[in-house]
C-alpha positions in Angstrom: -43.9 80.4 30.7 -45.4 77.1 31.9 -48.9 77.1 33.4 -49.0 75.3 36.7 -52.0 73.6 38.3 -53.7 75.7 41.0 -54.0 72.7 43.3 -50.9 70.5 42.8 -47.5 71.1 41.2 -48.0 69.6 37.7 -47.5 72.0 34.9 -47.4 72.3 31.1 -43.9 70.8 30.9 -46.2 67.7 30.7 -47.7 67.9 27.2 -50.9 66.0 27.9 -52.0 68.1 30.9 -55.4 69.6 30.9 -57.0 72.3 33.2 -60.6 72.8 34.2 -62.4 76.1 34.9 -60.8 76.2 38.4 -57.3 75.8 37.1 -57.1 72.2 38.5 -55.3 69.7 36.2 -56.5 66.3 35.0 -53.6 64.6 36.9 -54.6 65.6 40.4 -58.3 65.3 39.6 -57.8 61.7 38.5 -55.5 61.0 41.4 -58.0 62.2 44.0 -60.8 60.1 42.5 -58.6 56.9 42.7 -57.2 57.8 46.1 -60.7 58.0 47.6 -61.1 54.4 46.6 -57.9 53.5 48.4 -58.9 55.5 51.5 -62.3 53.8 51.5 -60.7 50.4 51.5 -58.1 51.3 54.1 -60.7 52.9 56.5 -62.1 49.4 57.2 -59.7 47.7 59.6 -60.9 44.3 58.2 -59.7 45.1 54.7 -56.0 44.3 55.2 -56.8 41.2 57.2 -59.2 40.0 54.5 -56.6 40.7 51.8 -53.9 38.6 53.4 -56.4 35.8 54.3 -57.4 35.9 50.6 -53.8 35.6 49.5 -53.3 32.7 52.0 -56.3 30.9 50.6 -55.0 31.3 47.0 -51.7 29.7 48.0 -53.0 26.6 49.8 -51.9 24.2 47.0 -48.6 26.0 46.3 -45.2 25.8 48.0 -45.5 29.5 48.8 -48.6 31.7 49.5 -47.0 34.5 47.5 -44.0 36.1 45.9 -42.8 39.6 47.1 -40.9 41.7 44.6 -38.0 43.0 46.7 -36.0 46.0 45.6 -34.4 47.2 48.8 -36.6 50.3 48.8 -39.1 51.4 51.4 -42.3 50.1 49.8 -41.2 46.6 48.8 -39.4 46.0 52.1 -42.5 47.0 54.1 -44.6 44.6 52.1 -42.2 41.8 53.2 -42.7 42.9 56.8 -46.5 42.7 56.4 -46.2 39.2 55.0 -44.1 38.3 58.1 -46.7 39.9 60.3 -49.5 37.9 58.7 -47.6 34.6 58.6 -47.6 34.1 54.9 -45.2 31.6 53.3 -43.3 34.0 51.1 -40.6 33.8 48.5 -38.7 37.1 48.2 -37.6 37.8 44.6 -35.1 40.5 43.6 -34.6 41.5 40.0 -30.9 42.4 39.7 -30.1 44.7 36.8 -26.6 45.4 38.1 -27.3 48.9 39.4 -28.0 48.2 43.1 -26.5 50.7 45.5 -24.7 49.3 48.6 -27.6 50.6 50.7 -30.0 48.6 48.6 -28.0 45.4 49.1 -27.9 46.0 52.8 -31.6 46.5 53.0 -32.3 43.3 51.0 -30.1 41.4 53.4 -31.7 42.8 56.5 -35.2 42.0 55.3 -34.1 38.4 54.5 -32.6 38.0 57.9 -35.5 39.5 59.8 -38.3 37.6 57.9 -36.5 34.3 57.4 -38.1 34.0 54.0 -36.6 32.1 51.1 -34.9 34.4 48.6 -34.2 34.3 44.9 -32.0 36.8 43.0 -33.0 37.0 39.3 -30.0 37.9 37.3 -30.6 39.1 33.8 -28.1 38.5 30.9 -25.7 41.3 31.4 -24.5 42.1 27.8 -28.0 41.9 26.3 -29.5 44.1 29.0 -26.7 46.6 28.7 -27.3 47.0 24.9 -31.0 47.5 25.6 -30.3 50.2 28.1 -27.9 51.9 25.7 -30.6 51.7 22.9 -33.1 53.5 25.0 -30.6 56.2 25.9 -29.7 56.6 22.2 -33.5 56.6 21.3 -33.8 60.0 23.1 -37.0 59.0 24.8 -37.9 59.9 28.4 -38.8 56.3 29.3 -35.1 55.5 29.7 -35.9 52.9 32.4 -38.4 51.0 30.3 -36.0 48.0 30.0 -36.1 47.5 33.7 -39.8 48.3 34.0 -40.5 45.6 31.4 -38.2 43.0 32.8 -39.3 43.1 36.4 -42.9 41.8 35.8 -41.6 39.4 33.2 -39.1 38.0 35.7 -41.7 37.8 38.5 -44.2 35.9 36.3 -41.5 33.6 35.2 -40.5 32.7 38.8 -44.2 32.4 39.8 -45.0 30.1 37.0 -41.9 27.9 37.7 -42.7 27.7 41.4 -46.5 27.4 40.9 -47.2 30.5 42.9 -50.4 32.3 42.1 -50.0 35.7 43.9 -47.3 38.3 43.3 -47.2 41.2 45.8 -45.6 44.5 44.8 -44.9 47.7 46.7 -46.3 50.1 44.1 -49.1 52.1 45.6 -51.4 55.1 45.1 -50.2 56.7 48.3 -46.8 57.5 46.8 -47.1 57.0 43.0 -50.7 57.7 41.9 -49.6 60.3 39.3 -47.5 59.2 36.3 -48.2 60.7 32.9 -47.7 58.5 29.8 -45.6 61.3 28.3 -43.1 60.7 31.1 -43.1 56.9 31.3 -44.8 54.8 28.6 -46.4 51.4 29.1 -43.7 48.8 29.8 -46.0 46.0 28.4 -45.6 47.3 24.9 -43.3 44.6 23.5 -43.5 46.0 20.0 -42.0 49.3 21.3 -39.3 47.6 23.3 -38.2 45.5 20.3 -38.5 48.5 17.9 -36.2 50.7 19.9 -33.7 47.8 20.4 -33.6 46.8 16.8 -33.2 50.5 15.7 -29.7 50.4 17.2 -28.9 46.7 17.3 -30.5 45.3 14.1 -29.3 41.8 14.7 -29.8 41.9 18.5 -31.4 38.9 20.1 -33.9 39.4 23.0 -34.9 35.7 23.3 -33.6 35.6 26.9 -35.2 38.9 27.9 -38.0 38.1 30.4 -40.7 40.5 29.0 -44.3 39.4 29.1 -46.7 40.8 26.5 -50.1 41.9 27.7 -51.6 38.8 26.0 -49.2 36.5 27.9 -50.1 38.3 31.1 -53.8 37.7 30.4 -53.1 34.0 29.6 -51.3 33.6 32.9 -54.1 35.2 34.8 -56.9 33.3 33.1 -55.4 29.8 32.9 -52.9 29.7 35.7 -54.4 32.2 38.1 -51.2 34.2 38.5 -52.0 37.7 39.4 -50.2 40.8 40.8 -51.5 42.6 43.9 -50.7 45.8 45.6 -51.2 45.3 49.4 -50.2 48.9 50.4 -53.4 50.1 48.7 -55.3 48.3 51.5 -53.7 50.2 54.3 -53.4 53.8 55.5 -49.8 53.6 54.3 -47.3 56.3 55.4 -43.9 55.9 53.9 -42.1 57.8 56.7 -43.7 55.6 59.3 -42.8 52.5 57.3 -39.2 53.7 57.0 -39.0 54.2 60.8 -40.2 50.6 61.4 -37.8 49.2 58.9 -34.9 51.1 60.5 -35.5 49.0 63.6 -34.2 45.9 61.7 -31.1 47.7 60.4 -32.6 48.9 57.1 -31.2 52.3 55.8 -32.7 55.3 54.1 -31.3 56.1 50.6 -32.7 59.5 49.6 -35.2 60.1 46.8 -38.0 57.8 45.7 -36.5 54.7 44.0 -32.9 56.0 44.5 -32.0 52.6 45.9 -31.0 52.1 42.2 -28.0 54.1 41.0 -29.3 54.2 37.5 -32.8 55.3 38.5 -31.1 58.1 40.5 -29.1 59.4 37.6 -32.1 59.1 35.3 -34.5 61.0 37.6 -32.2 63.5 39.0 -30.2 64.4 35.9 -31.1 62.9 32.6 -34.8 63.6 32.7 -34.7 67.2 34.1 -31.7 68.3 32.0 -32.7 66.7 28.7 -36.5 66.6 28.9 -37.5 69.1 31.5 -39.1 66.3 33.5 -38.8 66.7 37.3 -40.2 63.7 39.1 -40.4 65.8 42.3 -43.5 67.4 40.8 -45.2 64.0 41.2 -44.0 63.2 44.6 -44.5 66.6 46.1 -47.9 67.0 44.4 -49.1 63.8 46.1 -48.0 65.1 49.5 -49.9 68.4 48.9 -53.0 66.5 47.8 -52.8 64.3 50.9 -52.4 67.4 53.1 -49.0 66.3 54.3 -47.3 69.4 52.9 -48.5 72.9 52.0 -48.4 73.9 48.4 -46.1 76.9 49.2 -43.7 74.6 51.0 -43.7 72.2 48.0 -43.1 75.0 45.6 -40.1 76.2 47.7 -38.6 72.7 47.6 -39.2 72.5 43.8 -37.2 75.6 43.3 -34.1 73.9 44.5 -32.0 72.0 42.0 -33.1 68.4 41.5 -29.4 67.2 41.6 -26.1 67.6 43.3 -23.3 68.3 40.8 -20.6 66.3 42.5 -22.8 63.2 43.2 -24.1 63.2 39.6 -20.7 63.5 38.1 -19.7 60.3 39.9 -22.9 58.5 38.6 -22.4 59.9 35.0 -18.8 58.5 35.0 -20.2 55.1 36.1 -22.8 55.1 33.3 -20.1 56.0 30.7 -17.8 53.3 32.1 -20.5 50.6 32.0 -21.9 51.6 28.6 -18.5 52.1 27.0 -19.1 55.8 26.3 -16.8 58.7 26.5 -18.1 61.7 28.5 -18.3 63.6 25.2 -20.4 60.9 23.7 -22.7 61.0 26.7 -23.1 64.7 26.4 -23.9 64.4 22.7 -26.7 62.0 23.6 -28.0 64.5 26.0 -28.2 67.1 23.2 -30.2 64.9 20.8 -33.7 66.2 20.0 -36.2 64.6 22.4 -38.5 61.9 21.0 -41.4 59.8 22.4 -42.7 56.3 22.0 -44.7 57.7 19.0 -41.5 57.9 17.0 -41.0 54.2 17.2 -43.2 51.1 16.4 -45.8 50.7 19.2 -49.1 49.2 20.2 -50.5 52.2 22.1 -54.0 52.0 20.6 -54.4 48.3 21.4 -53.1 48.7 24.9 -55.4 51.7 25.5 -58.4 49.5 24.5 -57.3 46.7 26.7 -56.8 49.1 29.6 -60.3 50.4 29.2 -61.8 46.9 29.1 -59.9 46.0 32.3 -61.3 49.1 34.0 -64.8 48.2 32.9 -64.3 44.6 34.3 -63.1 46.0 37.6 -66.1 48.4 37.8 -68.5 45.5 37.2 -66.7 43.5 39.9 -67.3 46.3 42.3 -70.9 46.8 41.4 -72.1 43.2 41.0 -69.8 41.4 43.4 -68.9 44.2 45.8 -65.3 43.1 45.4 -62.9 45.4 47.4 -59.9 43.4 46.1 -60.9 44.4 42.5 -61.4 48.0 43.5 -57.8 48.7 44.5 -55.8 45.7 43.5 -54.8 46.6 40.0 
C-alpha cells in the first residue's frame, strides 16, 4: 500500500518522494519554500508594475517589447491580457503541434482580437514530429510529452532571435504548477536524451529541423543576445479561477483539466499516465490547492478517489491517436502493456544538467542577496 503525505496528496507512487518525521513529503516542503518567495513578491503592489516596466525597458530597441507564448489555455491567455493592460508591444506566438482542440483555437482567436497584438503560428514539420511522438510512446517512458516540451522553448527562442526580441513571457507559474517530480516529467533541455529515444526507433531519422535548444545554446542566447524567459504570473496573487472569469468576458471558453486545451495532453494525463505508470497529475494540482488553503485535504482526497478519465471521451481520443500515428488499437494496447522505463534507460545528460541547475540557483541566490533583485527571485 502506498504511503501518502500527511499534508498534501503526493504518495509513494512517485519513487523519489521522501518523508520527514511529521510525515510531510519533500515535494510540498520544497513547494511551500518557493511559494513563500512568490507570495512575498506578489504582496508588494509595485512588483508587477516594476516587472512590466522592466520588460518595456528591455524592449526599447526592439520591434516588440516581448513575446508571449500563447497556447489557448488560461495562464498564457491571461499573460496576454496583462500585456494589453500594461501597454506592451507584444508578439503572440503559438507553437502548433497539430493537437489543438477547437476550444483552444477559439481562445487563441479571441485573445488576438481583444488585444490587437501581432500573431505568429509556429508550425513544426509534421512527419518528423509525429515520428518523435511515436518514439516516446514506444520508449515506454512517462515523459511522453517531452517532444512538445522541448520544441516550445526552442521555437520561442528561434522567433525571438529572428525578431530581435529580448523578453519571452510564459504562463507557467508556481501558483498552479509548483510541484513536478523528475520521475514524472524529465528535463526537456536534455538534447542527448531526446535524440537517444528518437534514434532508438528511427535510426536514420533526421532532427535537423526540430527547434530544440540545448542548455548551452540557451546560456549563449542569454549571455550574448540578452534573450531570456520570464514568468509574470509569479509576480501577482494569481488565481486561475478569477483569471478564467475575466477571460470569459472576451469570449474565451473553459476546457476542463489543466493543459487539456491540447487533445494529446488530455489523453496523456487522463489515460496513458495513470493506466500505464500509475501517475495521476491530479495529485499535483489538488495538492497545491490544499497547500494554498483553497481546498481541504479531505475534499481533495474525495476528488482523487474518482476516476481520472471518462471512458467514452478517452475512447474517442485513443482512436484519434491511433489514426494519426498509424497504429491499430491492438498495437496501442500492446504499447500500454510494455514494462515502464525512465530517462535512465536511454542516453542522457542528467548529471550535467543537475550541476548547471545548482549553479543557476546559486547565481539567483547571489542576485537576491547582493543586488536585492526581485526579478531574479521568482523569474526563473
